[in-house]
PyMOL CGO cylinders between C-alpha atoms (Angstrom):
from pymol import cmd
from pymol.cgo import CYLINDER

trace = [
    CYLINDER, -7.56, 54.29, -44.03, -11.04, 55.01, -45.29, 0.3, 1, 1, 1, 1, 1, 1,
    CYLINDER, -11.04, 55.01, -45.29, -13.77, 53.01, -43.52, 0.3, 1, 1, 1, 1, 1, 1,
    CYLINDER, -13.77, 53.01, -43.52, -16.26, 51.28, -45.78, 0.3, 1, 1, 1, 1, 1, 1,
    CYLINDER, -16.26, 51.28, -45.78, -19.89, 50.87, -44.81, 0.3, 1, 1, 1, 1, 1, 1,
    CYLINDER, -19.89, 50.87, -44.81, -22.61, 48.49, -45.92, 0.3, 1, 1, 1, 1, 1, 1,
    CYLINDER, -22.61, 48.49, -45.92, -26.17, 49.07, -44.69, 0.3, 1, 1, 1, 1, 1, 1,
    CYLINDER, -26.17, 49.07, -44.69, -24.83, 51.68, -42.22, 0.3, 1, 1, 1, 1, 1, 1,
    CYLINDER, -24.83, 51.68, -42.22, -22.46, 49.19, -40.60, 0.3, 1, 1, 1, 1, 1, 1,
    CYLINDER, -22.46, 49.19, -40.60, -18.74, 48.71, -40.92, 0.3, 1, 1, 1, 1, 1, 1,
    CYLINDER, -18.74, 48.71, -40.92, -17.98, 46.35, -43.75, 0.3, 1, 1, 1, 1, 1, 1,
    CYLINDER, -17.98, 46.35, -43.75, -15.72, 43.44, -42.92, 0.3, 1, 1, 1, 1, 1, 1,
    CYLINDER, -15.72, 43.44, -42.92, -13.32, 42.27, -45.56, 0.3, 1, 1, 1, 1, 1, 1,
    CYLINDER, -13.32, 42.27, -45.56, -13.24, 38.58, -46.36, 0.3, 1, 1, 1, 1, 1, 1,
    CYLINDER, -13.24, 38.58, -46.36, -10.54, 36.52, -44.70, 0.3, 1, 1, 1, 1, 1, 1,
    CYLINDER, -10.54, 36.52, -44.70, -10.78, 33.91, -47.47, 0.3, 1, 1, 1, 1, 1, 1,
    CYLINDER, -10.78, 33.91, -47.47, -8.06, 33.53, -50.10, 0.3, 1, 1, 1, 1, 1, 1,
    CYLINDER, -8.06, 33.53, -50.10, -9.12, 35.52, -53.14, 0.3, 1, 1, 1, 1, 1, 1,
    CYLINDER, -9.12, 35.52, -53.14, -7.71, 33.18, -55.81, 0.3, 1, 1, 1, 1, 1, 1,
    CYLINDER, -7.71, 33.18, -55.81, -8.72, 29.94, -54.15, 0.3, 1, 1, 1, 1, 1, 1,
    CYLINDER, -8.72, 29.94, -54.15, -11.85, 28.03, -55.13, 0.3, 1, 1, 1, 1, 1, 1,
    CYLINDER, -11.85, 28.03, -55.13, -13.27, 26.51, -51.95, 0.3, 1, 1, 1, 1, 1, 1,
    CYLINDER, -13.27, 26.51, -51.95, -14.89, 23.68, -53.95, 0.3, 1, 1, 1, 1, 1, 1,
    CYLINDER, -14.89, 23.68, -53.95, -11.47, 22.32, -54.91, 0.3, 1, 1, 1, 1, 1, 1,
    CYLINDER, -11.47, 22.32, -54.91, -10.44, 18.97, -53.47, 0.3, 1, 1, 1, 1, 1, 1,
    CYLINDER, -10.44, 18.97, -53.47, -8.32, 19.81, -50.42, 0.3, 1, 1, 1, 1, 1, 1,
    CYLINDER, -8.32, 19.81, -50.42, -8.12, 19.39, -46.68, 0.3, 1, 1, 1, 1, 1, 1,
    CYLINDER, -8.12, 19.39, -46.68, -9.42, 22.21, -44.51, 0.3, 1, 1, 1, 1, 1, 1,
    CYLINDER, -9.42, 22.21, -44.51, -8.99, 22.96, -40.82, 0.3, 1, 1, 1, 1, 1, 1,
    CYLINDER, -8.99, 22.96, -40.82, -12.06, 24.83, -39.55, 0.3, 1, 1, 1, 1, 1, 1,
    CYLINDER, -12.06, 24.83, -39.55, -12.88, 26.45, -36.21, 0.3, 1, 1, 1, 1, 1, 1,
    CYLINDER, -12.88, 26.45, -36.21, -16.44, 27.50, -35.43, 0.3, 1, 1, 1, 1, 1, 1,
    CYLINDER, -16.44, 27.50, -35.43, -17.31, 29.37, -32.21, 0.3, 1, 1, 1, 1, 1, 1,
    CYLINDER, -17.31, 29.37, -32.21, -20.52, 29.83, -30.29, 0.3, 1, 1, 1, 1, 1, 1,
    CYLINDER, -20.52, 29.83, -30.29, -22.00, 33.33, -30.09, 0.3, 1, 1, 1, 1, 1, 1,
    CYLINDER, -22.00, 33.33, -30.09, -20.14, 35.44, -27.52, 0.3, 1, 1, 1, 1, 1, 1,
    CYLINDER, -20.14, 35.44, -27.52, -18.00, 32.34, -26.84, 0.3, 1, 1, 1, 1, 1, 1,
    CYLINDER, -18.00, 32.34, -26.84, -20.74, 30.99, -24.55, 0.3, 1, 1, 1, 1, 1, 1,
    CYLINDER, -20.74, 30.99, -24.55, -19.66, 27.68, -23.00, 0.3, 1, 1, 1, 1, 1, 1,
    CYLINDER, -19.66, 27.68, -23.00, -22.81, 25.77, -23.95, 0.3, 1, 1, 1, 1, 1, 1,
    CYLINDER, -22.81, 25.77, -23.95, -21.39, 22.77, -25.84, 0.3, 1, 1, 1, 1, 1, 1,
    CYLINDER, -21.39, 22.77, -25.84, -20.02, 21.00, -22.77, 0.3, 1, 1, 1, 1, 1, 1,
    CYLINDER, -20.02, 21.00, -22.77, -17.35, 21.22, -20.13, 0.3, 1, 1, 1, 1, 1, 1,
    CYLINDER, -17.35, 21.22, -20.13, -13.81, 19.98, -19.66, 0.3, 1, 1, 1, 1, 1, 1,
    CYLINDER, -13.81, 19.98, -19.66, -13.08, 17.85, -16.59, 0.3, 1, 1, 1, 1, 1, 1,
    CYLINDER, -13.08, 17.85, -16.59, -9.86, 15.93, -16.06, 0.3, 1, 1, 1, 1, 1, 1,
    CYLINDER, -9.86, 15.93, -16.06, -8.77, 16.70, -19.63, 0.3, 1, 1, 1, 1, 1, 1,
    CYLINDER, -8.77, 16.70, -19.63, -11.95, 15.12, -21.10, 0.3, 1, 1, 1, 1, 1, 1,
    CYLINDER, -11.95, 15.12, -21.10, -14.86, 16.93, -22.76, 0.3, 1, 1, 1, 1, 1, 1,
    CYLINDER, -14.86, 16.93, -22.76, -18.33, 16.10, -21.46, 0.3, 1, 1, 1, 1, 1, 1,
    CYLINDER, -18.33, 16.10, -21.46, -20.93, 17.23, -23.98, 0.3, 1, 1, 1, 1, 1, 1,
    CYLINDER, -20.93, 17.23, -23.98, -24.05, 19.12, -23.02, 0.3, 1, 1, 1, 1, 1, 1,
    CYLINDER, -24.05, 19.12, -23.02, -27.33, 18.48, -24.79, 0.3, 1, 1, 1, 1, 1, 1,
    CYLINDER, -27.33, 18.48, -24.79, -26.35, 21.16, -27.32, 0.3, 1, 1, 1, 1, 1, 1,
    CYLINDER, -26.35, 21.16, -27.32, -22.92, 19.57, -27.71, 0.3, 1, 1, 1, 1, 1, 1,
    CYLINDER, -22.92, 19.57, -27.71, -24.60, 16.24, -28.48, 0.3, 1, 1, 1, 1, 1, 1,
    CYLINDER, -24.60, 16.24, -28.48, -26.62, 17.91, -31.25, 0.3, 1, 1, 1, 1, 1, 1,
    CYLINDER, -26.62, 17.91, -31.25, -23.36, 19.31, -32.67, 0.3, 1, 1, 1, 1, 1, 1,
    CYLINDER, -23.36, 19.31, -32.67, -21.79, 15.83, -32.49, 0.3, 1, 1, 1, 1, 1, 1,
    CYLINDER, -21.79, 15.83, -32.49, -24.74, 14.18, -34.28, 0.3, 1, 1, 1, 1, 1, 1,
    CYLINDER, -24.74, 14.18, -34.28, -24.80, 16.80, -37.03, 0.3, 1, 1, 1, 1, 1, 1,
    CYLINDER, -24.80, 16.80, -37.03, -21.04, 16.52, -37.57, 0.3, 1, 1, 1, 1, 1, 1,
    CYLINDER, -21.04, 16.52, -37.57, -21.40, 12.78, -38.09, 0.3, 1, 1, 1, 1, 1, 1,
    CYLINDER, -21.40, 12.78, -38.09, -24.24, 13.34, -40.57, 0.3, 1, 1, 1, 1, 1, 1,
    CYLINDER, -24.24, 13.34, -40.57, -22.15, 15.68, -42.73, 0.3, 1, 1, 1, 1, 1, 1,
    CYLINDER, -22.15, 15.68, -42.73, -20.40, 12.97, -44.82, 0.3, 1, 1, 1, 1, 1, 1,
    CYLINDER, -20.40, 12.97, -44.82, -23.64, 10.98, -45.08, 0.3, 1, 1, 1, 1, 1, 1,
    CYLINDER, -23.64, 10.98, -45.08, -25.47, 13.97, -46.55, 0.3, 1, 1, 1, 1, 1, 1,
    CYLINDER, -25.47, 13.97, -46.55, -22.51, 15.12, -48.64, 0.3, 1, 1, 1, 1, 1, 1,
    CYLINDER, -22.51, 15.12, -48.64, -20.54, 12.15, -50.06, 0.3, 1, 1, 1, 1, 1, 1,
    CYLINDER, -20.54, 12.15, -50.06, -17.88, 14.52, -51.39, 0.3, 1, 1, 1, 1, 1, 1,
    CYLINDER, -17.88, 14.52, -51.39, -16.94, 15.44, -47.79, 0.3, 1, 1, 1, 1, 1, 1,
    CYLINDER, -16.94, 15.44, -47.79, -14.76, 13.34, -45.51, 0.3, 1, 1, 1, 1, 1, 1,
    CYLINDER, -14.76, 13.34, -45.51, -14.83, 14.16, -41.81, 0.3, 1, 1, 1, 1, 1, 1,
    CYLINDER, -14.83, 14.16, -41.81, -11.22, 13.47, -40.87, 0.3, 1, 1, 1, 1, 1, 1,
    CYLINDER, -11.22, 13.47, -40.87, -11.02, 14.62, -37.24, 0.3, 1, 1, 1, 1, 1, 1,
    CYLINDER, -11.02, 14.62, -37.24, -12.75, 16.96, -34.81, 0.3, 1, 1, 1, 1, 1, 1,
    CYLINDER, -12.75, 16.96, -34.81, -13.03, 18.05, -31.21, 0.3, 1, 1, 1, 1, 1, 1,
    CYLINDER, -13.03, 18.05, -31.21, -16.01, 19.73, -29.60, 0.3, 1, 1, 1, 1, 1, 1,
    CYLINDER, -16.01, 19.73, -29.60, -14.87, 22.12, -26.89, 0.3, 1, 1, 1, 1, 1, 1,
    CYLINDER, -14.87, 22.12, -26.89, -17.12, 24.08, -24.47, 0.3, 1, 1, 1, 1, 1, 1,
    CYLINDER, -17.12, 24.08, -24.47, -17.50, 27.08, -26.81, 0.3, 1, 1, 1, 1, 1, 1,
    CYLINDER, -17.50, 27.08, -26.81, -15.96, 26.10, -30.13, 0.3, 1, 1, 1, 1, 1, 1,
    CYLINDER, -15.96, 26.10, -30.13, -15.25, 23.18, -32.40, 0.3, 1, 1, 1, 1, 1, 1,
    CYLINDER, -15.25, 23.18, -32.40, -12.21, 22.29, -34.46, 0.3, 1, 1, 1, 1, 1, 1,
    CYLINDER, -12.21, 22.29, -34.46, -12.76, 20.16, -37.56, 0.3, 1, 1, 1, 1, 1, 1,
    CYLINDER, -12.76, 20.16, -37.56, -10.61, 18.72, -40.32, 0.3, 1, 1, 1, 1, 1, 1,
    CYLINDER, -10.61, 18.72, -40.32, -12.67, 18.27, -43.48, 0.3, 1, 1, 1, 1, 1, 1,
    CYLINDER, -12.67, 18.27, -43.48, -11.48, 16.79, -46.73, 0.3, 1, 1, 1, 1, 1, 1,
    CYLINDER, -11.48, 16.79, -46.73, -13.35, 17.90, -49.82, 0.3, 1, 1, 1, 1, 1, 1,
    CYLINDER, -13.35, 17.90, -49.82, -13.03, 15.07, -52.30, 0.3, 1, 1, 1, 1, 1, 1,
    CYLINDER, -13.03, 15.07, -52.30, -13.37, 15.34, -56.04, 0.3, 1, 1, 1, 1, 1, 1,
    CYLINDER, -13.37, 15.34, -56.04, -17.04, 15.12, -56.91, 0.3, 1, 1, 1, 1, 1, 1,
    CYLINDER, -17.04, 15.12, -56.91, -17.66, 13.36, -60.22, 0.3, 1, 1, 1, 1, 1, 1,
    CYLINDER, -17.66, 13.36, -60.22, -21.16, 14.87, -60.36, 0.3, 1, 1, 1, 1, 1, 1,
    CYLINDER, -21.16, 14.87, -60.36, -19.93, 18.43, -59.82, 0.3, 1, 1, 1, 1, 1, 1,
    CYLINDER, -19.93, 18.43, -59.82, -21.63, 20.90, -62.14, 0.3, 1, 1, 1, 1, 1, 1,
    CYLINDER, -21.63, 20.90, -62.14, -19.02, 22.87, -64.09, 0.3, 1, 1, 1, 1, 1, 1,
    CYLINDER, -19.02, 22.87, -64.09, -21.55, 25.48, -65.26, 0.3, 1, 1, 1, 1, 1, 1,
    CYLINDER, -21.55, 25.48, -65.26, -20.50, 28.97, -64.22, 0.3, 1, 1, 1, 1, 1, 1,
    CYLINDER, -20.50, 28.97, -64.22, -16.84, 28.02, -63.87, 0.3, 1, 1, 1, 1, 1, 1,
    CYLINDER, -16.84, 28.02, -63.87, -13.74, 28.94, -65.82, 0.3, 1, 1, 1, 1, 1, 1,
    CYLINDER, -13.74, 28.94, -65.82, -12.62, 25.40, -66.63, 0.3, 1, 1, 1, 1, 1, 1,
    CYLINDER, -12.62, 25.40, -66.63, -9.04, 26.37, -67.46, 0.3, 1, 1, 1, 1, 1, 1,
    CYLINDER, -9.04, 26.37, -67.46, -8.40, 27.93, -64.05, 0.3, 1, 1, 1, 1, 1, 1,
    CYLINDER, -8.40, 27.93, -64.05, -11.24, 26.24, -62.11, 0.3, 1, 1, 1, 1, 1, 1,
    CYLINDER, -11.24, 26.24, -62.11, -12.37, 29.50, -60.55, 0.3, 1, 1, 1, 1, 1, 1,
    CYLINDER, -12.37, 29.50, -60.55, -15.93, 30.53, -60.08, 0.3, 1, 1, 1, 1, 1, 1,
    CYLINDER, -15.93, 30.53, -60.08, -17.18, 33.06, -62.61, 0.3, 1, 1, 1, 1, 1, 1,
    CYLINDER, -17.18, 33.06, -62.61, -20.32, 33.96, -60.71, 0.3, 1, 1, 1, 1, 1, 1,
    CYLINDER, -20.32, 33.96, -60.71, -21.82, 34.26, -57.21, 0.3, 1, 1, 1, 1, 1, 1,
    CYLINDER, -21.82, 34.26, -57.21, -19.53, 37.03, -56.03, 0.3, 1, 1, 1, 1, 1, 1,
    CYLINDER, -19.53, 37.03, -56.03, -22.16, 37.94, -53.43, 0.3, 1, 1, 1, 1, 1, 1,
    CYLINDER, -22.16, 37.94, -53.43, -25.15, 36.18, -51.96, 0.3, 1, 1, 1, 1, 1, 1,
    CYLINDER, -25.15, 36.18, -51.96, -25.59, 32.49, -51.34, 0.3, 1, 1, 1, 1, 1, 1,
    CYLINDER, -25.59, 32.49, -51.34, -22.58, 30.23, -50.96, 0.3, 1, 1, 1, 1, 1, 1,
    CYLINDER, -22.58, 30.23, -50.96, -21.51, 28.26, -54.00, 0.3, 1, 1, 1, 1, 1, 1,
    CYLINDER, -21.51, 28.26, -54.00, -22.91, 24.71, -53.85, 0.3, 1, 1, 1, 1, 1, 1,
    CYLINDER, -22.91, 24.71, -53.85, -20.48, 22.07, -52.58, 0.3, 1, 1, 1, 1, 1, 1,
    CYLINDER, -20.48, 22.07, -52.58, -18.07, 24.73, -51.30, 0.3, 1, 1, 1, 1, 1, 1,
    CYLINDER, -18.07, 24.73, -51.30, -16.59, 24.81, -47.83, 0.3, 1, 1, 1, 1, 1, 1,
    CYLINDER, -16.59, 24.81, -47.83, -18.79, 27.78, -46.92, 0.3, 1, 1, 1, 1, 1, 1,
    CYLINDER, -18.79, 27.78, -46.92, -21.98, 25.97, -48.02, 0.3, 1, 1, 1, 1, 1, 1,
    CYLINDER, -21.98, 25.97, -48.02, -20.98, 22.92, -45.96, 0.3, 1, 1, 1, 1, 1, 1,
    CYLINDER, -20.98, 22.92, -45.96, -20.36, 25.08, -42.87, 0.3, 1, 1, 1, 1, 1, 1,
    CYLINDER, -20.36, 25.08, -42.87, -23.56, 27.09, -43.41, 0.3, 1, 1, 1, 1, 1, 1,
    CYLINDER, -23.56, 27.09, -43.41, -25.64, 23.90, -43.75, 0.3, 1, 1, 1, 1, 1, 1,
    CYLINDER, -25.64, 23.90, -43.75, -24.04, 22.36, -40.67, 0.3, 1, 1, 1, 1, 1, 1,
    CYLINDER, -24.04, 22.36, -40.67, -24.55, 25.49, -38.55, 0.3, 1, 1, 1, 1, 1, 1,
    CYLINDER, -24.55, 25.49, -38.55, -28.14, 25.81, -39.76, 0.3, 1, 1, 1, 1, 1, 1,
    CYLINDER, -28.14, 25.81, -39.76, -28.95, 22.16, -38.96, 0.3, 1, 1, 1, 1, 1, 1,
    CYLINDER, -28.95, 22.16, -38.96, -27.51, 22.47, -35.44, 0.3, 1, 1, 1, 1, 1, 1,
    CYLINDER, -27.51, 22.47, -35.44, -29.45, 25.69, -34.80, 0.3, 1, 1, 1, 1, 1, 1,
    CYLINDER, -29.45, 25.69, -34.80, -32.67, 24.18, -36.14, 0.3, 1, 1, 1, 1, 1, 1,
    CYLINDER, -32.67, 24.18, -36.14, -32.42, 21.06, -33.99, 0.3, 1, 1, 1, 1, 1, 1,
    CYLINDER, -32.42, 21.06, -33.99, -31.52, 23.08, -30.90, 0.3, 1, 1, 1, 1, 1, 1,
    CYLINDER, -31.52, 23.08, -30.90, -34.50, 25.37, -31.40, 0.3, 1, 1, 1, 1, 1, 1,
    CYLINDER, -34.50, 25.37, -31.40, -36.79, 22.35, -31.93, 0.3, 1, 1, 1, 1, 1, 1,
    CYLINDER, -36.79, 22.35, -31.93, -35.60, 21.10, -28.52, 0.3, 1, 1, 1, 1, 1, 1,
    CYLINDER, -35.60, 21.10, -28.52, -36.06, 24.58, -26.97, 0.3, 1, 1, 1, 1, 1, 1,
    CYLINDER, -36.06, 24.58, -26.97, -32.32, 24.88, -26.38, 0.3, 1, 1, 1, 1, 1, 1,
    CYLINDER, -32.32, 24.88, -26.38, -31.07, 28.47, -26.36, 0.3, 1, 1, 1, 1, 1, 1,
    CYLINDER, -31.07, 28.47, -26.36, -28.20, 28.42, -28.82, 0.3, 1, 1, 1, 1, 1, 1,
    CYLINDER, -28.20, 28.42, -28.82, -26.52, 30.58, -31.46, 0.3, 1, 1, 1, 1, 1, 1,
    CYLINDER, -26.52, 30.58, -31.46, -23.32, 30.38, -33.48, 0.3, 1, 1, 1, 1, 1, 1,
    CYLINDER, -23.32, 30.38, -33.48, -20.89, 33.24, -33.91, 0.3, 1, 1, 1, 1, 1, 1,
    CYLINDER, -20.89, 33.24, -33.91, -21.06, 34.69, -37.41, 0.3, 1, 1, 1, 1, 1, 1,
    CYLINDER, -21.06, 34.69, -37.41, -18.42, 33.36, -39.78, 0.3, 1, 1, 1, 1, 1, 1,
    CYLINDER, -18.42, 33.36, -39.78, -15.72, 30.79, -39.03, 0.3, 1, 1, 1, 1, 1, 1,
    CYLINDER, -15.72, 30.79, -39.03, -11.96, 30.40, -39.26, 0.3, 1, 1, 1, 1, 1, 1,
    CYLINDER, -11.96, 30.40, -39.26, -10.49, 28.17, -41.96, 0.3, 1, 1, 1, 1, 1, 1,
    CYLINDER, -10.49, 28.17, -41.96, -7.02, 27.10, -42.94, 0.3, 1, 1, 1, 1, 1, 1,
    CYLINDER, -7.02, 27.10, -42.94, -6.11, 25.14, -46.05, 0.3, 1, 1, 1, 1, 1, 1,
    CYLINDER, -6.11, 25.14, -46.05, -3.90, 22.24, -44.97, 0.3, 1, 1, 1, 1, 1, 1,
    CYLINDER, -3.90, 22.24, -44.97, -0.87, 22.42, -47.23, 0.3, 1, 1, 1, 1, 1, 1,
    CYLINDER, -0.87, 22.42, -47.23, 1.22, 19.34, -46.45, 0.3, 1, 1, 1, 1, 1, 1,
    CYLINDER, 1.22, 19.34, -46.45, 1.73, 16.36, -44.12, 0.3, 1, 1, 1, 1, 1, 1,
    CYLINDER, 1.73, 16.36, -44.12, 3.64, 18.44, -41.57, 0.3, 1, 1, 1, 1, 1, 1,
    CYLINDER, 3.64, 18.44, -41.57, 0.80, 20.98, -41.39, 0.3, 1, 1, 1, 1, 1, 1,
    CYLINDER, 0.80, 20.98, -41.39, -1.72, 18.12, -41.10, 0.3, 1, 1, 1, 1, 1, 1,
    CYLINDER, -1.72, 18.12, -41.10, 0.23, 16.41, -38.28, 0.3, 1, 1, 1, 1, 1, 1,
    CYLINDER, 0.23, 16.41, -38.28, 0.57, 19.69, -36.35, 0.3, 1, 1, 1, 1, 1, 1,
    CYLINDER, 0.57, 19.69, -36.35, -3.18, 20.36, -36.57, 0.3, 1, 1, 1, 1, 1, 1,
    CYLINDER, -3.18, 20.36, -36.57, -4.11, 16.77, -35.61, 0.3, 1, 1, 1, 1, 1, 1,
    CYLINDER, -4.11, 16.77, -35.61, -1.85, 17.09, -32.55, 0.3, 1, 1, 1, 1, 1, 1,
    CYLINDER, -1.85, 17.09, -32.55, -3.43, 20.45, -31.65, 0.3, 1, 1, 1, 1, 1, 1,
    CYLINDER, -3.43, 20.45, -31.65, -6.94, 18.97, -31.88, 0.3, 1, 1, 1, 1, 1, 1,
    CYLINDER, -6.94, 18.97, -31.88, -5.99, 15.95, -29.75, 0.3, 1, 1, 1, 1, 1, 1,
    CYLINDER, -5.99, 15.95, -29.75, -4.35, 18.13, -27.08, 0.3, 1, 1, 1, 1, 1, 1,
    CYLINDER, -4.35, 18.13, -27.08, -7.12, 20.76, -26.95, 0.3, 1, 1, 1, 1, 1, 1,
    CYLINDER, -7.12, 20.76, -26.95, -9.00, 19.39, -23.90, 0.3, 1, 1, 1, 1, 1, 1,
    CYLINDER, -9.00, 19.39, -23.90, -5.75, 19.00, -21.92, 0.3, 1, 1, 1, 1, 1, 1,
    CYLINDER, -5.75, 19.00, -21.92, -4.83, 22.60, -22.70, 0.3, 1, 1, 1, 1, 1, 1,
    CYLINDER, -4.83, 22.60, -22.70, -8.26, 24.12, -22.03, 0.3, 1, 1, 1, 1, 1, 1,
    CYLINDER, -8.26, 24.12, -22.03, -6.97, 26.06, -19.02, 0.3, 1, 1, 1, 1, 1, 1,
    CYLINDER, -6.97, 26.06, -19.02, -4.59, 27.99, -21.32, 0.3, 1, 1, 1, 1, 1, 1,
    CYLINDER, -4.59, 27.99, -21.32, -6.91, 28.12, -24.35, 0.3, 1, 1, 1, 1, 1, 1,
    CYLINDER, -6.91, 28.12, -24.35, -7.54, 31.64, -25.65, 0.3, 1, 1, 1, 1, 1, 1,
    CYLINDER, -7.54, 31.64, -25.65, -11.21, 30.66, -26.13, 0.3, 1, 1, 1, 1, 1, 1,
    CYLINDER, -11.21, 30.66, -26.13, -11.57, 29.82, -22.43, 0.3, 1, 1, 1, 1, 1, 1,
    CYLINDER, -11.57, 29.82, -22.43, -13.59, 32.64, -20.80, 0.3, 1, 1, 1, 1, 1, 1,
    CYLINDER, -13.59, 32.64, -20.80, -11.20, 32.65, -17.82, 0.3, 1, 1, 1, 1, 1, 1,
    CYLINDER, -11.20, 32.65, -17.82, -8.47, 33.80, -20.19, 0.3, 1, 1, 1, 1, 1, 1,
    CYLINDER, -8.47, 33.80, -20.19, -10.66, 36.60, -21.61, 0.3, 1, 1, 1, 1, 1, 1,
    CYLINDER, -10.66, 36.60, -21.61, -10.53, 38.25, -18.19, 0.3, 1, 1, 1, 1, 1, 1,
    CYLINDER, -10.53, 38.25, -18.19, -6.74, 37.91, -18.06, 0.3, 1, 1, 1, 1, 1, 1,
    CYLINDER, -6.74, 37.91, -18.06, -6.38, 39.54, -21.47, 0.3, 1, 1, 1, 1, 1, 1,
    CYLINDER, -6.38, 39.54, -21.47, -8.67, 42.44, -20.54, 0.3, 1, 1, 1, 1, 1, 1,
    CYLINDER, -8.67, 42.44, -20.54, -7.02, 43.07, -17.16, 0.3, 1, 1, 1, 1, 1, 1,
    CYLINDER, -7.02, 43.07, -17.16, -3.46, 42.88, -18.59, 0.3, 1, 1, 1, 1, 1, 1,
    CYLINDER, -3.46, 42.88, -18.59, -3.42, 45.36, -21.49, 0.3, 1, 1, 1, 1, 1, 1,
]
cmd.load_cgo(trace, "trace")
């Protein structure tokens, strides 16, 4: 397989669905990690998450998301020591600008590269991550997000119920969580 480069670095291919418009009304399950999976958002004790000062900033900014963007519903979330899981619902926005869109198929006809399309999942995540970083830096808190994020389009009630259960059980299963740094060492030492 031929390696592709961009600005002398390996190019990563998008993990997003190519024929999906991420401004469409849908429910999305999103996971965002801290840089290098640093456990700076809080700690788990007795199956409960106790937020750090950075974790509290994350919490406050999550709650602001639907206030700032009325087309977004924050359905559920959990803040873990080094990552967050969120269920967002993008609702139909009556004020959505259809300029630059193929109205028959509802797919974007522009912005292939560059800034995220307004009111898209990626613009919501980028704004959220930026706001958290800004407030942390204003408070002199050393914090960075990992680049990118994981997303999953929730397809039906069964999928939704499974994800809700996973989010609720996350603190209780922290000891086995693949994002727990203790488990990184186990993976490395057991090839």
